[in-house]
N, C-alpha and C positions, 0 to 999 in steps of 0.2 A: 304232367305226362299224358293225361287224358286227351288233351288237344293234339299232341303229337301222334297218338295212336289213331285218333279219328282221321287225321290227314293221311296216315299210312293206309288205313282201311279204304280211303277214297281212291287210292291207286290200285287196290285189289278189286274193288267193287265192279268195275266194268267187265272183267273176265267172268265173274260169277253171274252177273246179269245177262251176259250173252248166252248162258246156258239155262236161263230161267230162274236163277236163284238170287240170293242177296245175303248180306251179313249185317247184323245189328250189334253195336257195342252195348254190352250190359253193364260192365264194371271194369275198372282198372284198379287193382289192389296196390297198396304201398309195397307189397312184397314182390311186385313185378308180374303177378298173375293176371292175365287179361281174360275176362269172361265175355263170350260172344254168343249170339243166337243165329244159327243158320236158318234162312227162311226160303220159301218158294221151293223150287226143285231141289235145292241143296238139303232141305230138312229131311227128305226121305231117301236121299241118294246113298247107295251102298259105298260109294267112294268118298263120302263126306269127311271121314276121319283122316284119310290120306290128304285130301284137299286142305283140311285144317292144319295138319302138322307140316306137310311138305310145301304148302303154298302160303297160307296165312301166317302161321307161326314163324316160318323162315324169313318171310318178307318183313314182318314186324320187328323181329330181332335185328335185322340188318338196318332198318330205318331208326328204330328206337332201342338202343342197346340195353336199356333198363328192363325190357321185357324178358321175363324168365320162361314163361309158358303161356300157351293159349288153350283155354278149355271151352267146351260148349255147355250151356245151361238150358 
């Protein structure tokens, strides 16, 4: 599942990079919890939690149905 999540993140990454940020995959748990680290402009952005839930998590769930939740570490 980690490989699928990495590929899905690659589809999201250009949008984040366009705003000066990026996303790094930290861990994919067997329970479907994906841990990521937001970097660059995303790490301090007040909208980062909305981006995480409404953008990253929604997209990952669509592409990789086994994903239950996405959290930042």
